[in-house]
N, CA, C and O atoms as a Maestro MAE file, in Angstrom:
{
 s_m_m2io_version
 :::
 2.0.0
}

f_m_ct {
 s_m_title
 :::
 protein
 m_atom[228] {
  # First column is atom index #
  i_m_mmod_type
  r_m_x_coord
  r_m_y_coord
  r_m_z_coord
  i_m_residue_number
  s_m_chain_name
  s_m_pdb_residue_name
  s_m_pdb_atom_name
  i_m_atomic_number
  :::
  1 25 94.436 117.693 117.573 1 A "MET " " N  " 7
  2 3 95.560 116.535 117.548 1 A "MET " " CA " 6
  3 2 96.093 115.737 116.090 1 A "MET " " C  " 6
  4 15 95.310 115.460 115.181 1 A "MET " " O  " 8
  5 25 97.126 115.522 116.065 2 A "ALA " " N  " 7
  6 3 97.734 115.590 114.491 2 A "ALA " " CA " 6
  7 2 97.570 113.626 114.345 2 A "ALA " " C  " 6
  8 15 97.248 113.180 115.447 2 A "ALA " " O  " 8
  9 25 97.697 112.705 113.467 3 A "GLN " " N  " 7
  10 3 97.196 111.556 113.225 3 A "GLN " " CA " 6
  11 2 97.855 110.980 112.870 3 A "GLN " " C  " 6
  12 15 98.354 111.376 111.817 3 A "GLN " " O  " 8
  13 25 98.318 109.774 113.377 4 A "LYS " " N  " 7
  14 3 99.600 108.663 112.296 4 A "LYS " " CA " 6
  15 2 99.025 108.376 111.213 4 A "LYS " " C  " 6
  16 15 97.802 108.515 111.184 4 A "LYS " " O  " 8
  17 25 99.641 107.953 110.155 5 A "ILE " " N  " 7
  18 3 98.863 108.148 108.842 5 A "ILE " " CA " 6
  19 2 99.150 106.134 108.851 5 A "ILE " " C  " 6
  20 15 100.279 105.684 109.044 5 A "ILE " " O  " 8
  21 25 98.243 105.446 108.673 6 A "THR " " N  " 7
  22 3 98.469 104.249 108.526 6 A "THR " " CA " 6
  23 2 98.146 103.293 107.652 6 A "THR " " C  " 6
  24 15 97.808 102.163 108.004 6 A "THR " " O  " 8
  25 25 98.232 103.699 106.375 7 A "THR " " N  " 7
  26 3 97.575 103.412 105.658 7 A "THR " " CA " 6
  27 2 99.018 103.917 104.634 7 A "THR " " C  " 6
  28 15 99.580 104.908 105.100 7 A "THR " " O  " 8
  29 25 99.719 103.296 103.192 8 A "ALA " " N  " 7
  30 3 100.663 103.658 102.752 8 A "ALA " " CA " 6
  31 2 100.533 103.706 101.231 8 A "ALA " " C  " 6
  32 15 100.298 102.497 101.235 8 A "ALA " " O  " 8
  33 25 100.491 103.927 100.304 9 A "LYS " " N  " 7
  34 3 100.259 104.289 98.920 9 A "LYS " " CA " 6
  35 2 101.721 103.071 98.416 9 A "LYS " " C  " 6
  36 15 102.785 102.864 99.000 9 A "LYS " " O  " 8
  37 25 101.141 102.440 97.059 10 A "LEU " " N  " 7
  38 3 102.669 101.241 97.080 10 A "LEU " " CA " 6
  39 2 102.276 101.338 95.306 10 A "LEU " " C  " 6
  40 15 101.297 101.852 94.766 10 A "LEU " " O  " 8
  41 25 103.202 100.783 94.833 11 A "GLY " " N  " 7
  42 3 103.041 99.923 93.519 11 A "GLY " " CA " 6
  43 2 102.535 98.520 93.402 11 A "GLY " " C  " 6
  44 15 102.674 97.727 94.333 11 A "GLY " " O  " 8
  45 25 102.019 98.235 92.410 12 A "MET " " N  " 7
  46 3 102.053 96.750 91.946 12 A "MET " " CA " 6
  47 2 103.184 96.503 90.284 12 A "MET " " C  " 6
  48 15 103.048 97.002 89.167 12 A "MET " " O  " 8
  49 25 104.048 95.700 90.733 13 A "VAL " " N  " 7
  50 3 105.071 95.220 89.314 13 A "VAL " " CA " 6
  51 2 104.852 93.766 89.498 13 A "VAL " " C  " 6
  52 15 104.893 92.972 90.438 13 A "VAL " " O  " 8
  53 25 104.492 93.719 87.667 14 A "CYS " " N  " 7
  54 3 104.335 92.303 87.267 14 A "CYS " " CA " 6
  55 2 105.670 91.588 87.596 14 A "CYS " " C  " 6
  56 15 106.755 92.164 87.530 14 A "CYS " " O  " 8
  57 25 105.505 90.237 87.971 15 A "THR " " N  " 7
  58 3 107.016 88.989 88.515 15 A "THR " " CA " 6
  59 2 107.460 89.136 86.719 15 A "THR " " C  " 6
  60 15 108.645 89.286 86.422 15 A "THR " " O  " 8
  61 25 106.563 89.082 85.816 16 A "VAL " " N  " 7
  62 3 106.603 88.433 84.678 16 A "VAL " " CA " 6
  63 2 107.652 89.611 83.504 16 A "VAL " " C  " 6
  64 15 108.792 89.293 83.169 16 A "VAL " " O  " 8
  65 25 107.052 90.790 83.085 17 A "CYS " " N  " 7
  66 3 107.807 92.012 83.131 17 A "CYS " " CA " 6
  67 2 108.024 92.728 83.379 17 A "CYS " " C  " 6
  68 15 108.736 93.379 82.615 17 A "CYS " " O  " 8
  69 25 107.712 93.198 84.417 18 A "GLY " " N  " 7
  70 3 108.921 93.844 85.325 18 A "GLY " " CA " 6
  71 2 108.022 95.628 85.388 18 A "GLY " " C  " 6
  72 15 108.561 96.622 85.874 18 A "GLY " " O  " 8
  73 25 106.832 95.614 84.867 19 A "ASN " " N  " 7
  74 3 106.185 97.395 84.604 19 A "ASN " " CA " 6
  75 2 105.316 97.257 85.736 19 A "ASN " " C  " 6
  76 15 104.779 96.185 86.014 19 A "ASN " " O  " 8
  77 25 105.189 98.133 86.285 20 A "ARG " " N  " 7
  78 3 104.045 98.726 87.164 20 A "ARG " " CA " 6
  79 2 102.988 99.141 86.423 20 A "ARG " " C  " 6
  80 15 102.953 100.097 85.649 20 A "ARG " " O  " 8
  81 25 101.986 98.246 86.743 21 A "ASN " " N  " 7
  82 3 100.560 98.643 86.468 21 A "ASN " " CA " 6
  83 2 99.190 98.806 87.500 21 A "ASN " " C  " 6
  84 15 98.002 98.917 87.198 21 A "ASN " " O  " 8
  85 25 99.781 98.776 88.682 22 A "TYR " " N  " 7
  86 3 98.763 99.164 89.767 22 A "TYR " " CA " 6
  87 2 99.059 99.982 90.421 22 A "TYR " " C  " 6
  88 15 100.067 100.642 90.164 22 A "TYR " " O  " 8
  89 25 98.080 100.296 91.787 23 A "VAL " " N  " 7
  90 3 99.033 101.947 92.476 23 A "VAL " " CA " 6
  91 2 97.183 101.076 93.125 23 A "VAL " " C  " 6
  92 15 96.114 100.769 92.598 23 A "VAL " " O  " 8
  93 25 98.002 101.003 94.942 24 A "THR " " N  " 7
  94 3 96.664 100.235 95.830 24 A "THR " " CA " 6
  95 2 97.299 100.980 96.975 24 A "THR " " C  " 6
  96 15 98.199 101.809 96.846 24 A "THR " " O  " 8
  97 25 96.605 100.511 98.388 25 A "SER " " N  " 7
  98 3 97.258 101.301 99.300 25 A "SER " " CA " 6
  99 2 96.778 99.881 100.226 25 A "SER " " C  " 6
  100 15 95.831 99.182 99.863 25 A "SER " " O  " 8
  101 25 97.724 99.542 101.668 26 A "LYS " " N  " 7
  102 3 97.659 98.850 102.423 26 A "LYS " " CA " 6
  103 2 97.855 99.444 103.700 26 A "LYS " " C  " 6
  104 15 98.517 100.471 103.847 26 A "LYS " " O  " 8
  105 25 97.132 98.644 104.909 27 A "ASN " " N  " 7
  106 3 97.298 99.033 106.402 27 A "ASN " " CA " 6
  107 2 98.845 98.327 106.709 27 A "ASN " " C  " 6
  108 15 99.326 97.213 106.502 27 A "ASN " " O  " 8
  109 25 99.383 99.700 107.363 28 A "LYS " " N  " 7
  110 3 100.269 98.820 107.526 28 A "LYS " " CA " 6
  111 2 101.542 98.519 108.691 28 A "LYS " " C  " 6
  112 15 102.754 98.308 108.642 28 A "LYS " " O  " 8
  113 25 100.476 98.638 109.761 29 A "LEU " " N  " 7
  114 3 99.903 98.182 111.149 29 A "LEU " " CA " 6
  115 2 99.620 96.746 111.161 29 A "LEU " " C  " 6
  116 15 100.079 95.849 111.869 29 A "LEU " " O  " 8
  117 25 98.658 96.730 110.104 30 A "GLU " " N  " 7
  118 3 97.946 95.086 110.352 30 A "GLU " " CA " 6
  119 2 99.166 94.059 109.193 30 A "GLU " " C  " 6
  120 15 99.668 92.979 109.502 30 A "GLU " " O  " 8
  121 25 99.346 94.703 108.071 31 A "ASN " " N  " 7
  122 3 99.992 93.475 107.801 31 A "ASN " " CA " 6
  123 2 101.917 94.146 106.922 31 A "ASN " " C  " 6
  124 15 102.352 94.890 106.043 31 A "ASN " " O  " 8
  125 25 102.319 93.307 107.865 32 A "LYS " " N  " 7
  126 3 103.751 93.542 107.928 32 A "LYS " " CA " 6
  127 2 104.522 93.139 106.423 32 A "LYS " " C  " 6
  128 15 105.298 93.936 105.893 32 A "LYS " " O  " 8
  129 25 104.183 91.728 105.784 33 A "GLU " " N  " 7
  130 3 104.649 91.293 104.676 33 A "GLU " " CA " 6
  131 2 104.338 91.794 103.408 33 A "GLU " " C  " 6
  132 15 103.118 91.680 103.295 33 A "GLU " " O  " 8
  133 25 104.744 92.221 102.538 34 A "LYS " " N  " 7
  134 3 104.930 92.524 101.157 34 A "LYS " " CA " 6
  135 2 103.690 91.654 100.550 34 A "LYS " " C  " 6
  136 15 103.520 90.440 100.659 34 A "LYS " " O  " 8
  137 25 102.989 92.472 99.976 35 A "LEU " " N  " 7
  138 3 101.512 91.976 98.919 35 A "LEU " " CA " 6
  139 2 101.954 91.445 97.834 35 A "LEU " " C  " 6
  140 15 102.765 91.887 97.020 35 A "LEU " " O  " 8
  141 25 101.193 90.155 97.866 36 A "VAL " " N  " 7
  142 3 101.024 89.487 96.385 36 A "VAL " " CA " 6
  143 2 100.107 89.145 96.092 36 A "VAL " " C  " 6
  144 15 99.422 88.337 96.720 36 A "VAL " " O  " 8
  145 25 99.707 89.896 94.584 37 A "LEU " " N  " 7
  146 3 98.235 89.915 94.306 37 A "LEU " " CA " 6
  147 2 97.796 89.153 92.834 37 A "LEU " " C  " 6
  148 15 98.067 90.036 92.021 37 A "LEU " " O  " 8
  149 25 97.328 88.127 92.143 38 A "LYS " " N  " 7
  150 3 97.106 87.639 91.112 38 A "LYS " " CA " 6
  151 2 96.649 88.911 90.293 38 A "LYS " " C  " 6
  152 15 95.484 89.286 90.429 38 A "LYS " " O  " 8
  153 25 97.374 89.490 89.579 39 A "LYS " " N  " 7
  154 3 96.483 90.229 87.983 39 A "LYS " " CA " 6
  155 2 96.376 90.346 86.935 39 A "LYS " " C  " 6
  156 15 97.150 89.533 86.430 39 A "LYS " " O  " 8
  157 25 95.890 90.862 86.210 40 A "PHE " " N  " 7
  158 3 95.647 91.306 85.105 40 A "PHE " " CA " 6
  159 2 96.890 92.021 84.653 40 A "PHE " " C  " 6
  160 15 97.012 93.129 85.174 40 A "PHE " " O  " 8
  161 25 98.301 91.510 83.420 41 A "CYS " " N  " 7
  162 3 98.952 92.623 82.913 41 A "CYS " " CA " 6
  163 2 99.009 92.950 81.527 41 A "CYS " " C  " 6
  164 15 99.451 92.372 80.533 41 A "CYS " " O  " 8
  165 25 98.467 93.984 81.727 42 A "ARG " " N  " 7
  166 3 98.182 94.352 80.128 42 A "ARG " " CA " 6
  167 2 99.473 94.234 78.729 42 A "ARG " " C  " 6
  168 15 99.310 94.165 77.511 42 A "ARG " " O  " 8
  169 25 100.448 94.249 79.383 43 A "HIS " " N  " 7
  170 3 101.599 94.013 78.300 43 A "HIS " " CA " 6
  171 2 101.828 92.550 78.479 43 A "HIS " " C  " 6
  172 15 102.963 92.176 78.181 43 A "HIS " " O  " 8
  173 25 101.352 92.034 78.721 44 A "CYS " " N  " 7
  174 3 101.734 90.088 78.738 44 A "CYS " " CA " 6
  175 2 100.889 89.373 78.383 44 A "CYS " " C  " 6
  176 15 101.030 88.226 77.960 44 A "CYS " " O  " 8
  177 25 99.388 90.294 78.588 45 A "ARG " " N  " 7
  178 3 97.669 90.014 78.137 45 A "ARG " " CA " 6
  179 2 97.416 88.719 78.613 45 A "ARG " " C  " 6
  180 15 96.854 87.839 77.960 45 A "ARG " " O  " 8
  181 25 98.046 88.562 80.325 46 A "LYS " " N  " 7
  182 3 97.715 87.444 81.004 46 A "LYS " " CA " 6
  183 2 97.811 87.870 82.604 46 A "LYS " " C  " 6
  184 15 98.123 88.888 83.221 46 A "LYS " " O  " 8
  185 25 97.206 86.029 83.055 47 A "HIS " " N  " 7
  186 3 96.990 87.413 84.869 47 A "HIS " " CA " 6
  187 2 98.546 86.504 85.567 47 A "HIS " " C  " 6
  188 15 98.809 85.308 85.439 47 A "HIS " " O  " 8
  189 25 99.212 87.388 86.166 48 A "THR " " N  " 7
  190 3 100.118 87.098 86.768 48 A "THR " " CA " 6
  191 2 100.661 87.435 88.073 48 A "THR " " C  " 6
  192 15 100.121 88.537 88.168 48 A "THR " " O  " 8
  193 25 101.243 87.329 89.021 49 A "GLU " " N  " 7
  194 3 101.759 87.807 89.903 49 A "GLU " " CA " 6
  195 2 101.999 88.717 89.953 49 A "GLU " " C  " 6
  196 15 102.841 89.059 89.123 49 A "GLU " " O  " 8
  197 25 101.333 90.121 91.203 50 A "HIS " " N  " 7
  198 3 102.239 91.495 90.979 50 A "HIS " " CA " 6
  199 2 102.363 91.013 92.329 50 A "HIS " " C  " 6
  200 15 101.724 90.088 92.832 50 A "HIS " " O  " 8
  201 25 103.809 92.182 93.205 51 A "LYS " " N  " 7
  202 3 103.940 92.310 93.999 51 A "LYS " " CA " 6
  203 2 104.268 93.426 94.167 51 A "LYS " " C  " 6
  204 15 104.457 94.270 93.291 51 A "LYS " " O  " 8
  205 25 104.414 93.600 95.798 52 A "GLU " " N  " 7
  206 3 104.702 94.897 96.009 52 A "GLU " " CA " 6
  207 2 106.166 95.567 96.119 52 A "GLU " " C  " 6
  208 15 107.294 95.227 96.476 52 A "GLU " " O  " 8
  209 25 105.458 96.811 95.566 53 A "THR " " N  " 7
  210 3 107.309 97.706 95.618 53 A "THR " " CA " 6
  211 2 106.786 98.939 96.579 53 A "THR " " C  " 6
  212 15 105.797 98.977 97.311 53 A "THR " " O  " 8
  213 25 107.594 99.733 96.371 54 A "GLU " " N  " 7
  214 3 108.043 101.219 97.328 54 A "GLU " " CA " 6
  215 2 106.911 101.940 97.564 54 A "GLU " " C  " 6
  216 15 106.038 101.949 96.697 54 A "GLU " " O  " 8
  217 25 106.785 102.469 98.450 55 A "LYS " " N  " 7
  218 3 105.520 103.663 98.723 55 A "LYS " " CA " 6
  219 2 105.736 104.657 97.850 55 A "LYS " " C  " 6
  220 15 106.777 105.241 97.549 55 A "LYS " " O  " 8
  221 25 104.497 104.798 97.435 56 A "LEU " " N  " 7
  222 3 104.361 106.218 96.355 56 A "LEU " " CA " 6
  223 2 104.146 108.010 97.090 56 A "LEU " " C  " 6
  224 15 104.012 108.301 98.278 56 A "LEU " " O  " 8
  225 25 104.171 108.668 96.243 57 A "LYS " " N  " 7
  226 3 103.579 109.930 97.521 57 A "LYS " " CA " 6
  227 2 102.784 110.490 96.715 57 A "LYS " " C  " 6
  228 15 102.103 111.446 97.084 57 A "LYS " " O  " 8
  :::
 }
 m_bond[227] {
  # First column is bond index #
  i_m_from
  i_m_to
  i_m_order
  :::
  1 1 2 1
  2 2 3 1
  3 3 4 2
  4 3 5 1
  5 5 6 1
  6 6 7 1
  7 7 8 2
  8 7 9 1
  9 9 10 1
  10 10 11 1
  11 11 12 2
  12 11 13 1
  13 13 14 1
  14 14 15 1
  15 15 16 2
  16 15 17 1
  17 17 18 1
  18 18 19 1
  19 19 20 2
  20 19 21 1
  21 21 22 1
  22 22 23 1
  23 23 24 2
  24 23 25 1
  25 25 26 1
  26 26 27 1
  27 27 28 2
  28 27 29 1
  29 29 30 1
  30 30 31 1
  31 31 32 2
  32 31 33 1
  33 33 34 1
  34 34 35 1
  35 35 36 2
  36 35 37 1
  37 37 38 1
  38 38 39 1
  39 39 40 2
  40 39 41 1
  41 41 42 1
  42 42 43 1
  43 43 44 2
  44 43 45 1
  45 45 46 1
  46 46 47 1
  47 47 48 2
  48 47 49 1
  49 49 50 1
  50 50 51 1
  51 51 52 2
  52 51 53 1
  53 53 54 1
  54 54 55 1
  55 55 56 2
  56 55 57 1
  57 57 58 1
  58 58 59 1
  59 59 60 2
  60 59 61 1
  61 61 62 1
  62 62 63 1
  63 63 64 2
  64 63 65 1
  65 65 66 1
  66 66 67 1
  67 67 68 2
  68 67 69 1
  69 69 70 1
  70 70 71 1
  71 71 72 2
  72 71 73 1
  73 73 74 1
  74 74 75 1
  75 75 76 2
  76 75 77 1
  77 77 78 1
  78 78 79 1
  79 79 80 2
  80 79 81 1
  81 81 82 1
  82 82 83 1
  83 83 84 2
  84 83 85 1
  85 85 86 1
  86 86 87 1
  87 87 88 2
  88 87 89 1
  89 89 90 1
  90 90 91 1
  91 91 92 2
  92 91 93 1
  93 93 94 1
  94 94 95 1
  95 95 96 2
  96 95 97 1
  97 97 98 1
  98 98 99 1
  99 99 100 2
  100 99 101 1
  101 101 102 1
  102 102 103 1
  103 103 104 2
  104 103 105 1
  105 105 106 1
  106 106 107 1
  107 107 108 2
  108 107 109 1
  109 109 110 1
  110 110 111 1
  111 111 112 2
  112 111 113 1
  113 113 114 1
  114 114 115 1
  115 115 116 2
  116 115 117 1
  117 117 118 1
  118 118 119 1
  119 119 120 2
  120 119 121 1
  121 121 122 1
  122 122 123 1
  123 123 124 2
  124 123 125 1
  125 125 126 1
  126 126 127 1
  127 127 128 2
  128 127 129 1
  129 129 130 1
  130 130 131 1
  131 131 132 2
  132 131 133 1
  133 133 134 1
  134 134 135 1
  135 135 136 2
  136 135 137 1
  137 137 138 1
  138 138 139 1
  139 139 140 2
  140 139 141 1
  141 141 142 1
  142 142 143 1
  143 143 144 2
  144 143 145 1
  145 145 146 1
  146 146 147 1
  147 147 148 2
  148 147 149 1
  149 149 150 1
  150 150 151 1
  151 151 152 2
  152 151 153 1
  153 153 154 1
  154 154 155 1
  155 155 156 2
  156 155 157 1
  157 157 158 1
  158 158 159 1
  159 159 160 2
  160 159 161 1
  161 161 162 1
  162 162 163 1
  163 163 164 2
  164 163 165 1
  165 165 166 1
  166 166 167 1
  167 167 168 2
  168 167 169 1
  169 169 170 1
  170 170 171 1
  171 171 172 2
  172 171 173 1
  173 173 174 1
  174 174 175 1
  175 175 176 2
  176 175 177 1
  177 177 178 1
  178 178 179 1
  179 179 180 2
  180 179 181 1
  181 181 182 1
  182 182 183 1
  183 183 184 2
  184 183 185 1
  185 185 186 1
  186 186 187 1
  187 187 188 2
  188 187 189 1
  189 189 190 1
  190 190 191 1
  191 191 192 2
  192 191 193 1
  193 193 194 1
  194 194 195 1
  195 195 196 2
  196 195 197 1
  197 197 198 1
  198 198 199 1
  199 199 200 2
  200 199 201 1
  201 201 202 1
  202 202 203 1
  203 203 204 2
  204 203 205 1
  205 205 206 1
  206 206 207 1
  207 207 208 2
  208 207 209 1
  209 209 210 1
  210 210 211 1
  211 211 212 2
  212 211 213 1
  213 213 214 1
  214 214 215 1
  215 215 216 2
  216 215 217 1
  217 217 218 1
  218 218 219 1
  219 219 220 2
  220 219 221 1
  221 221 222 1
  222 222 223 1
  223 223 224 2
  224 223 225 1
  225 225 226 1
  226 226 227 1
  227 227 228 2
  :::
 }
}
């Protein structure tokens, strides 16, 4: 039988400069809200909030 895909790949975008710095995945059945993490941005050279963007292929 075919299995449903429950995890989705997504990009993480810096809220300060707008660059996509990270790629991660999340379980879309358990976590409905958008993911927000505090990560290091190489372009800003400091820790900033990164928000989830659209799915990646």
